[in-house]
NULOPA-849437 format. One record per residue: residue number from 1; y, z negated, x negated of N, C-alpha, C in turn. Coordinates in steps of 0.05 Angstrom, whole numbers. Each point is the difference from the previous one (the first is absolute). Example, Ala and Ser with C-alpha at 12.3 -4.5 7.8 and 13.67 -1.06 7.14 Angstrom:
<recs>
@num: 1; n_Y: -114; n_Z: -156; n_X: -264; ca_Y: 24; ca_Z: 0; ca_X: 18; c_Y: 24; c_Z: 0; c_X: -18
@num: 2; n_Y: 21; n_Z: 14; n_X: 7; ca_Y: 24; ca_Z: -1; ca_X: -16; c_Y: 22; c_Z: -14; c_X: 15
</recs>
This chain:
<recs>
@num: 1; n_Y: 1558; n_Z: 1413; n_X: 108; ca_Y: 7; ca_Z: -24; ca_X: -14; c_Y: 21; c_Z: 6; c_X: -21
@num: 2; n_Y: 18; n_Z: -18; n_X: -5; ca_Y: 22; ca_Z: 4; ca_X: -20; c_Y: -11; c_Z: 5; c_X: -28
@num: 3; n_Y: 9; n_Z: 21; n_X: -13; ca_Y: -11; ca_Z: 7; ca_X: -27; c_Y: 6; c_Z: -22; c_X: -20
@num: 4; n_Y: 21; n_Z: -15; n_X: 3; ca_Y: 6; ca_Z: -22; ca_X: -19; c_Y: -21; c_Z: -22; c_X: 3
@num: 5; n_Y: -8; n_Z: -5; n_X: 25; ca_Y: -21; ca_Z: -20; ca_X: 5; c_Y: -27; c_Z: 9; c_X: -12
@num: 6; n_Y: -6; n_Z: 25; n_X: 3; ca_Y: -24; ca_Z: 11; ca_X: -11; c_Y: 0; c_Z: -2; c_X: -31
@num: 7; n_Y: 24; n_Z: 5; n_X: -12; ca_Y: 2; ca_Z: -3; ca_X: -29; c_Y: -4; c_Z: -29; c_X: -8
@num: 8; n_Y: 10; n_Z: -19; n_X: 15; ca_Y: -4; ca_Z: -28; ca_X: -6; c_Y: -29; c_Z: -8; c_X: 1
@num: 9; n_Y: -14; n_Z: 11; n_X: 20; ca_Y: -29; ca_Z: -5; ca_X: 3; c_Y: -14; c_Z: 10; c_X: -25
@num: 10; n_Y: 7; n_Z: 24; n_X: -9; ca_Y: -13; ca_Z: 11; ca_X: -24; c_Y: 6; c_Z: -17; c_X: -25
@num: 11; n_Y: 24; n_Z: -10; n_X: -2; ca_Y: 7; ca_Z: -17; ca_X: -22; c_Y: -16; c_Z: -26; c_X: 1
@num: 12; n_Y: -2; n_Z: -12; n_X: 24; ca_Y: -17; ca_Z: -24; ca_X: 3; c_Y: -29; c_Z: 6; c_X: -8
@num: 13; n_Y: -10; n_Z: 23; n_X: 8; ca_Y: -27; ca_Z: 7; ca_X: -7; c_Y: -3; c_Z: 3; c_X: -30
@num: 14; n_Y: 19; n_Z: 12; n_X: -13; ca_Y: 0; ca_Z: 2; ca_X: -30; c_Y: 0; c_Z: -27; c_X: -13
@num: 15; n_Y: 18; n_Z: -17; n_X: 9; ca_Y: 2; ca_Z: -27; ca_X: -12; c_Y: -26; c_Z: -16; c_X: 5
@num: 16; n_Y: -12; n_Z: 4; n_X: 24; ca_Y: -25; ca_Z: -13; ca_X: 6; c_Y: -22; c_Z: 10; c_X: -20
@num: 17; n_Y: -1; n_Z: 26; n_X: -4; ca_Y: -20; ca_Z: 12; ca_X: -19; c_Y: 6; c_Z: -10; c_X: -28
@num: 18; n_Y: 25; n_Z: -1; n_X: -7; ca_Y: 8; ca_Z: -9; ca_X: -27; c_Y: -9; c_Z: -29; c_X: -5
@num: 19; n_Y: 0; n_Z: -17; n_X: 21; ca_Y: -8; ca_Z: -28; ca_X: -4; c_Y: -30; c_Z: -2; c_X: -8
@num: 20; n_Y: -15; n_Z: 21; n_X: 5; ca_Y: -28; ca_Z: 0; ca_X: -9; c_Y: -3; c_Z: 14; c_X: -27
@num: 21; n_Y: 13; n_Z: 23; n_X: -3; ca_Y: -4; ca_Z: 17; ca_X: -24; c_Y: 18; c_Z: -7; c_X: -23
@num: 22; n_Y: 25; n_Z: -6; n_X: 5; ca_Y: 20; ca_Z: -5; ca_X: -21; c_Y: 5; c_Z: 24; c_X: -18
@num: 23; n_Y: -6; n_Z: 24; n_X: 10; ca_Y: 5; ca_Z: 25; ca_X: -14; c_Y: 13; c_Z: 20; c_X: 19
@num: 24; n_Y: 24; n_Z: 8; n_X: -7; ca_Y: 15; ca_Z: 18; ca_X: 17; c_Y: -14; c_Z: 27; c_X: 4
@num: 25; n_Y: -14; n_Z: 9; n_X: -21; ca_Y: -12; ca_Z: 27; ca_X: 2; c_Y: -24; c_Z: 1; c_X: 19
@num: 26; n_Y: -9; n_Z: -23; n_X: 10; ca_Y: -22; ca_Z: -1; ca_X: 19; c_Y: 10; c_Z: -3; c_X: 29
@num: 27; n_Y: 26; n_Z: -1; n_X: 3; ca_Y: 11; ca_Z: -3; ca_X: 27; c_Y: -3; c_Z: 27; c_X: 15
@num: 28; n_Y: -6; n_Z: -2; n_X: 26; ca_Y: -5; ca_Z: 25; ca_X: 16; c_Y: 26; c_Z: 17; c_X: 3
@num: 29; n_Y: 23; n_Z: -13; n_X: 1; ca_Y: 25; ca_Z: 15; ca_X: 5; c_Y: 22; c_Z: -15; c_X: -15
@num: 30; n_Y: 7; n_Z: 9; n_X: -23; ca_Y: 20; ca_Z: -14; ca_X: -15; c_Y: 27; c_Z: 13; c_X: 6
@num: 31; n_Y: 20; n_Z: -16; n_X: 5; ca_Y: 27; ca_Z: 10; ca_X: 4; c_Y: 19; c_Z: -16; c_X: -17
@num: 32; n_Y: 25; n_Z: 8; n_X: -1; ca_Y: 19; ca_Z: -13; ca_X: -18; c_Y: 6; c_Z: -28; c_X: 9
@num: 33; n_Y: -1; n_Z: -5; n_X: 26; ca_Y: 5; ca_Z: -28; ca_X: 10; c_Y: -22; c_Z: -19; c_X: -8
@num: 34; n_Y: -25; n_Z: 9; n_X: 3; ca_Y: -22; ca_Z: -17; ca_X: -9; c_Y: 1; c_Z: -5; c_X: -30
@num: 35; n_Y: 7; n_Z: 20; n_X: -15; ca_Y: 2; ca_Z: -2; ca_X: -29; c_Y: 22; c_Z: -20; c_X: -7
@num: 36; n_Y: 23; n_Z: 1; n_X: 14; ca_Y: 22; ca_Z: -19; ca_X: -5; c_Y: -8; c_Z: -28; c_X: 6
@num: 37; n_Y: -15; n_Z: -4; n_X: 22; ca_Y: -9; ca_Z: -27; ca_X: 8; c_Y: -18; c_Z: -11; c_X: -22
@num: 38; n_Y: -19; n_Z: 16; n_X: -9; ca_Y: -19; ca_Z: -8; ca_X: -20; c_Y: 15; c_Z: -8; c_X: -26
@num: 39; n_Y: 21; n_Z: 15; n_X: -7; ca_Y: 15; ca_Z: -6; ca_X: -24; c_Y: 15; c_Z: -27; c_X: 2
@num: 40; n_Y: 7; n_Z: -8; n_X: 25; ca_Y: 14; ca_Z: -25; ca_X: 4; c_Y: -18; c_Z: -22; c_X: 11
@num: 41; n_Y: -26; n_Z: 4; n_X: -3; ca_Y: -19; ca_Z: -19; ca_X: 13; c_Y: 2; c_Z: -29; c_X: -9
@num: 42; n_Y: 6; n_Z: -4; n_X: -26; ca_Y: 3; ca_Z: -28; ca_X: -9; c_Y: 22; c_Z: -14; c_X: 14
@num: 43; n_Y: 23; n_Z: 13; n_X: 2; ca_Y: 23; ca_Z: -13; ca_X: 13; c_Y: -6; c_Z: -4; c_X: 30
@num: 44; n_Y: -11; n_Z: 21; n_X: 13; ca_Y: -6; ca_Z: -2; ca_X: 29; c_Y: -20; c_Z: -22; c_X: 5
@num: 45; n_Y: -22; n_Z: -1; n_X: -16; ca_Y: -20; ca_Z: -21; ca_X: 4; c_Y: 11; c_Z: -28; c_X: -6
@num: 46; n_Y: 18; n_Z: -2; n_X: -19; ca_Y: 12; ca_Z: -26; ca_X: -5; c_Y: 16; c_Z: -10; c_X: 24
@num: 47; n_Y: 15; n_Z: 18; n_X: 12; ca_Y: 16; ca_Z: -7; ca_X: 24; c_Y: -19; c_Z: -8; c_X: 23
@num: 48; n_Y: -21; n_Z: 14; n_X: 3; ca_Y: -19; ca_Z: -7; ca_X: 22; c_Y: -12; c_Z: -28; c_X: -6
@num: 49; n_Y: -11; n_Z: -4; n_X: -24; ca_Y: -13; ca_Z: -26; ca_X: -6; c_Y: 20; c_Z: -23; c_X: 0
@num: 50; n_Y: 24; n_Z: 4; n_X: -8; ca_Y: 21; ca_Z: -21; ca_X: 0; c_Y: 7; c_Z: -8; c_X: 29
@num: 51; n_Y: 0; n_Z: 19; n_X: 18; ca_Y: 9; ca_Z: -5; ca_X: 27; c_Y: -23; c_Z: -6; c_X: 19
@num: 52; n_Y: -24; n_Z: 2; n_X: -9; ca_Y: -24; ca_Z: -7; ca_X: 15; c_Y: -18; c_Z: -17; c_X: -17
@num: 53; n_Y: 9; n_Z: -23; n_X: -10; ca_Y: -15; ca_Z: -15; ca_X: -20; c_Y: -27; c_Z: -11; c_X: 11
@num: 54; n_Y: -3; n_Z: -3; n_X: 26; ca_Y: -25; ca_Z: -10; ca_X: 11; c_Y: -21; c_Z: 22; c_X: 1
@num: 55; n_Y: 8; n_Z: 24; n_X: -6; ca_Y: -19; ca_Z: 23; ca_X: 1; c_Y: 0; c_Z: 15; c_X: -26
@num: 56; n_Y: -17; n_Z: -7; n_X: -19; ca_Y: -2; ca_Z: 15; ca_X: -25; c_Y: -6; c_Z: 29; c_X: 6
@num: 57; n_Y: 10; n_Z: 18; n_X: -16; ca_Y: -4; ca_Z: 29; ca_X: 5; c_Y: -29; c_Z: 7; c_X: 2
@num: 58; n_Y: -18; n_Z: -13; n_X: -15; ca_Y: -28; ca_Z: 6; ca_X: 2; c_Y: -12; c_Z: -7; c_X: 27
@num: 59; n_Y: 13; n_Z: -18; n_X: 15; ca_Y: -10; ca_Z: -8; ca_X: 26; c_Y: 13; c_Z: 15; c_X: 24
@num: 60; n_Y: 20; n_Z: 15; n_X: -6; ca_Y: 13; ca_Z: 16; ca_X: 21; c_Y: -17; c_Z: 25; c_X: 4
@num: 61; n_Y: -4; n_Z: 8; n_X: 25; ca_Y: -15; ca_Z: 24; ca_X: 5; c_Y: 13; c_Z: 24; c_X: -14
@num: 62; n_Y: -16; n_Z: 18; n_X: -9; ca_Y: 11; ca_Z: 23; ca_X: -15; c_Y: 18; c_Z: 18; c_X: 17
@num: 63; n_Y: -6; n_Z: 1; n_X: 25; ca_Y: 17; ca_Z: 16; ca_X: 18; c_Y: 28; c_Z: -14; c_X: 2
@num: 64; n_Y: 0; n_Z: -26; n_X: 5; ca_Y: 25; ca_Z: -14; ca_X: 2; c_Y: 15; c_Z: 1; c_X: -26
@num: 65; n_Y: -14; n_Z: -2; n_X: -22; ca_Y: 13; ca_Z: 2; ca_X: -26; c_Y: 13; c_Z: 27; c_X: -4
@num: 66; n_Y: -14; n_Z: 21; n_X: 8; ca_Y: 11; ca_Z: 27; ca_X: -3; c_Y: 25; c_Z: 3; c_X: 17
@num: 67; n_Y: 0; n_Z: -10; n_X: 24; ca_Y: 23; ca_Z: 1; ca_X: 18; c_Y: 23; c_Z: -16; c_X: -12
@num: 68; n_Y: -6; n_Z: -23; n_X: -10; ca_Y: 21; ca_Z: -17; ca_X: -13; c_Y: 11; c_Z: 14; c_X: -25
@num: 69; n_Y: -17; n_Z: 11; n_X: -16; ca_Y: 10; ca_Z: 14; ca_X: -24; c_Y: 19; c_Z: 22; c_X: 7
@num: 70; n_Y: -7; n_Z: 16; n_X: 19; ca_Y: 18; ca_Z: 22; ca_X: 8; c_Y: 26; c_Z: -11; c_X: 11
@num: 71; n_Y: -1; n_Z: -20; n_X: 17; ca_Y: 23; ca_Z: -11; ca_X: 13; c_Y: 19; c_Z: -14; c_X: -20
@num: 72; n_Y: -12; n_Z: -16; n_X: -18; ca_Y: 17; ca_Z: -14; ca_X: -20; c_Y: 13; c_Z: 20; c_X: -18
@num: 73; n_Y: -14; n_Z: 21; n_X: -8; ca_Y: 12; ca_Z: 21; ca_X: -16; c_Y: 24; c_Z: 12; c_X: 14
@num: 74; n_Y: -4; n_Z: 6; n_X: 26; ca_Y: 22; ca_Z: 12; ca_X: 15; c_Y: 24; c_Z: -19; c_X: 4
@num: 75; n_Y: -6; n_Z: -26; n_X: 4; ca_Y: 20; ca_Z: -20; ca_X: 5; c_Y: 16; c_Z: -6; c_X: -25
@num: 76; n_Y: -13; n_Z: -5; n_X: -22; ca_Y: 12; ca_Z: -11; ca_X: -24; c_Y: 7; c_Z: 20; c_X: -21
@num: 77; n_Y: -17; n_Z: 20; n_X: -4; ca_Y: 4; ca_Z: 18; ca_X: -23; c_Y: 13; c_Z: 26; c_X: 10
@num: 78; n_Y: -12; n_Z: 14; n_X: 19; ca_Y: 10; ca_Z: 26; ca_X: 9; c_Y: 26; c_Z: -2; c_X: 16
@num: 79; n_Y: 1; n_Z: -18; n_X: 19; ca_Y: 23; ca_Z: -6; ca_X: 17; c_Y: 13; c_Z: 24; c_X: 12
@num: 80; n_Y: -15; n_Z: 20; n_X: 9; ca_Y: 11; ca_Z: 24; ca_X: 13; c_Y: -3; c_Z: -1; c_X: 30
@num: 81; n_Y: -17; n_Z: -18; n_X: 10; ca_Y: -6; ca_Z: -2; ca_X: 28; c_Y: 11; c_Z: -27; c_X: 10
@num: 82; n_Y: 12; n_Z: -1; n_X: 24; ca_Y: 11; ca_Z: -26; ca_X: 10; c_Y: -22; c_Z: -21; c_X: 2
@num: 83; n_Y: 7; n_Z: -25; n_X: -6; ca_Y: -19; ca_Z: -22; ca_X: -1; c_Y: -15; c_Z: -3; c_X: 26
@num: 84; n_Y: 14; n_Z: 2; n_X: 22; ca_Y: -13; ca_Z: -4; ca_X: 26; c_Y: -22; c_Z: 22; c_X: 5
@num: 85; n_Y: 6; n_Z: 24; n_X: -9; ca_Y: -19; ca_Z: 22; ca_X: 3; c_Y: -25; c_Z: -5; c_X: -17
@num: 86; n_Y: 4; n_Z: -10; n_X: -24; ca_Y: -22; ca_Z: -6; ca_X: -18; c_Y: -19; c_Z: -21; c_X: 12
@num: 87; n_Y: 12; n_Z: -21; n_X: 10; ca_Y: -16; ca_Z: -22; ca_X: 11; c_Y: -14; c_Z: 9; c_X: 26
@num: 88; n_Y: 15; n_Z: 14; n_X: 17; ca_Y: -13; ca_Z: 10; ca_X: 24; c_Y: -23; c_Z: 18; c_X: -6
@num: 89; n_Y: 4; n_Z: 18; n_X: -19; ca_Y: -22; ca_Z: 19; ca_X: -8; c_Y: -24; c_Z: -16; c_X: -12
@num: 90; n_Y: 6; n_Z: -20; n_X: -16; ca_Y: -22; ca_Z: -16; ca_X: -12; c_Y: -16; c_Z: -14; c_X: 22
@num: 91; n_Y: 13; n_Z: -11; n_X: 19; ca_Y: -13; ca_Z: -13; ca_X: 23; c_Y: -17; c_Z: 20; c_X: 15
@num: 92; n_Y: 11; n_Z: 24; n_X: 5; ca_Y: -15; ca_Z: 21; ca_X: 14; c_Y: -25; c_Z: 8; c_X: -16
@num: 93; n_Y: 4; n_Z: 4; n_X: -26; ca_Y: -23; ca_Z: 7; ca_X: -17; c_Y: -22; c_Z: -21; c_X: 1
@num: 94; n_Y: 9; n_Z: -26; n_X: -1; ca_Y: -20; ca_Z: -22; ca_X: 0; c_Y: -15; c_Z: 0; c_X: 27
@num: 95; n_Y: 14; n_Z: 5; n_X: 22; ca_Y: -13; ca_Z: 1; ca_X: 26; c_Y: -20; c_Z: 23; c_X: 2
@num: 96; n_Y: 7; n_Z: 23; n_X: -12; ca_Y: -17; ca_Z: 24; ca_X: 1; c_Y: -23; c_Z: -2; c_X: -19
@num: 97; n_Y: 4; n_Z: -10; n_X: -24; ca_Y: -19; ca_Z: 3; ca_X: -22; c_Y: -15; c_Z: -26; c_X: -7
@num: 98; n_Y: 10; n_Z: -23; n_X: 8; ca_Y: -11; ca_Z: -25; ca_X: -10; c_Y: -11; c_Z: -18; c_X: 22
@num: 99; n_Y: -4; n_Z: -25; n_X: -7; ca_Y: -11; ca_Z: -19; ca_X: 19; c_Y: 18; c_Z: -8; c_X: 22
@num: 100; n_Y: -12; n_Z: -15; n_X: 19; ca_Y: 14; ca_Z: -7; ca_X: 25; c_Y: 26; c_Z: -15; c_X: -5
@num: 101; n_Y: 1; n_Z: -18; n_X: -19; ca_Y: 24; ca_Z: -16; ca_X: -5; c_Y: 15; c_Z: 8; c_X: -26
@num: 102; n_Y: -8; n_Z: 21; n_X: -12; ca_Y: 12; ca_Z: 8; ca_X: -25; c_Y: 30; c_Z: 6; c_X: 2
@num: 103; n_Y: 7; n_Z: 11; n_X: 23; ca_Y: 29; ca_Z: 7; ca_X: 4; c_Y: 18; c_Z: -25; c_X: -3
@num: 104; n_Y: -10; n_Z: -23; n_X: 9; ca_Y: 16; ca_Z: -25; ca_X: -2; c_Y: 3; c_Z: -8; c_X: -29
@num: 105; n_Y: -22; n_Z: 2; n_X: -15; ca_Y: 1; ca_Z: -7; ca_X: -29; c_Y: 19; c_Z: 19; c_X: -14
@num: 106; n_Y: -3; n_Z: 26; n_X: 4; ca_Y: 17; ca_Z: 19; ca_X: -13; c_Y: 30; c_Z: -5; c_X: 7
@num: 107; n_Y: 5; n_Z: -4; n_X: 25; ca_Y: 28; ca_Z: -6; ca_X: 9; c_Y: 11; c_Z: -25; c_X: -13
@num: 108; n_Y: -16; n_Z: -21; n_X: -2; ca_Y: 9; ca_Z: -25; ca_X: -11; c_Y: 6; c_Z: 3; c_X: -30
@num: 109; n_Y: -17; n_Z: 13; n_X: -15; ca_Y: 4; ca_Z: 3; ca_X: -29; c_Y: 24; c_Z: 17; c_X: -5
@num: 110; n_Y: 3; n_Z: 22; n_X: 14; ca_Y: 24; ca_Z: 18; ca_X: -4; c_Y: 26; c_Z: -14; c_X: 8
@num: 111; n_Y: -1; n_Z: -16; n_X: 22; ca_Y: 24; ca_Z: -15; ca_X: 8; c_Y: 8; c_Z: -20; c_X: -21
@num: 112; n_Y: -20; n_Z: -13; n_X: -12; ca_Y: 6; ca_Z: -20; ca_X: -21; c_Y: 11; c_Z: 13; c_X: -25
@num: 113; n_Y: -12; n_Z: 23; n_X: -8; ca_Y: 10; ca_Z: 14; ca_X: -23; c_Y: 28; c_Z: 9; c_X: 4
@num: 114; n_Y: 6; n_Z: 11; n_X: 24; ca_Y: 26; ca_Z: 10; ca_X: 6; c_Y: 21; c_Z: -23; c_X: 0
@num: 115; n_Y: -7; n_Z: -23; n_X: 12; ca_Y: 19; ca_Z: -22; ca_X: 0; c_Y: 4; c_Z: -12; c_X: -27
@num: 116; n_Y: -21; n_Z: -1; n_X: -17; ca_Y: 2; ca_Z: -12; ca_X: -26; c_Y: 16; c_Z: 19; c_X: -19
@num: 117; n_Y: -2; n_Z: 26; n_X: 3; ca_Y: 14; ca_Z: 18; ca_X: -18; c_Y: 30; c_Z: 2; c_X: 8
@num: 118; n_Y: 6; n_Z: -5; n_X: 26; ca_Y: 28; ca_Z: 1; ca_X: 8; c_Y: 15; c_Z: -25; c_X: -8
@num: 119; n_Y: -14; n_Z: -22; n_X: -3; ca_Y: 13; ca_Z: -25; ca_X: -8; c_Y: 5; c_Z: -2; c_X: -30
@num: 120; n_Y: -11; n_Z: 18; n_X: -15; ca_Y: 3; ca_Z: -1; ca_X: -29; c_Y: 24; c_Z: 15; c_X: -9
</recs>
């Protein structure tokens, strides 16, 4: 399996664990990317909640939220990976790690965030 994909899985796992603990020192595997995402969490969460108003963050599954947080960070803040790759990877992560229809939700939210940020 691609090492970048494995790294993304570990980041999603860290963000998932962080959603319970809210303490970085309790994460099983902390890396600089996870740390950066946590530092920008207010901005990332605001983008998610603004573009998915029917789904308050507390009602989104923690796995989907972790995938969205990673992807929004990559799309809007980090911007080192092509947008199409970020969205494709998020959909693949949702298919592998989350519920049956989660990939459609993740894809829709990321598409809306991308289109709304490009029009501004």
